[in-house]
C-alpha positions, 0 to 999 in steps of 0.5 A: 500500500505504501509502495507508490508514495514511498517510490514517489518520495525516492524519485523526487529525491533522485530528481533533486540530486540530479538537478543539483548535479546538473547545476553544478556541471553547468556552473563548472562548464560555464567557468571553464568557457569563461577561463578559456576566453579570459586568461585573467579569470581564475576559478577555484578549480584552476587555482587548485590545479596551480596549487597542486602543481606548485606543491608537487614541484616544491615537495619533489625532493622530499617526496623521493627520499630513495633517490638520495640513498647511498649503498655500499658496493657489497650490497649492490647486485652484480652481473645479471642478478635482478 
């Protein structure tokens, strides 16, 4: 007996979520179009990309500590040992 009203509530909830996702996608696409036309325009998305790239470049040396390890000759593989 409650199948129809409960199904209606679920469908309306899905519709609201779908609408929210559509509006978010529209906002994102419109910002990207504006950013493509105007080089001075920055979005949170592009700022986030720039921040991530900057942090990645800044932390590169600390992020790869194994690059600075020095091993004694006797522990290194010789010949075709893998």
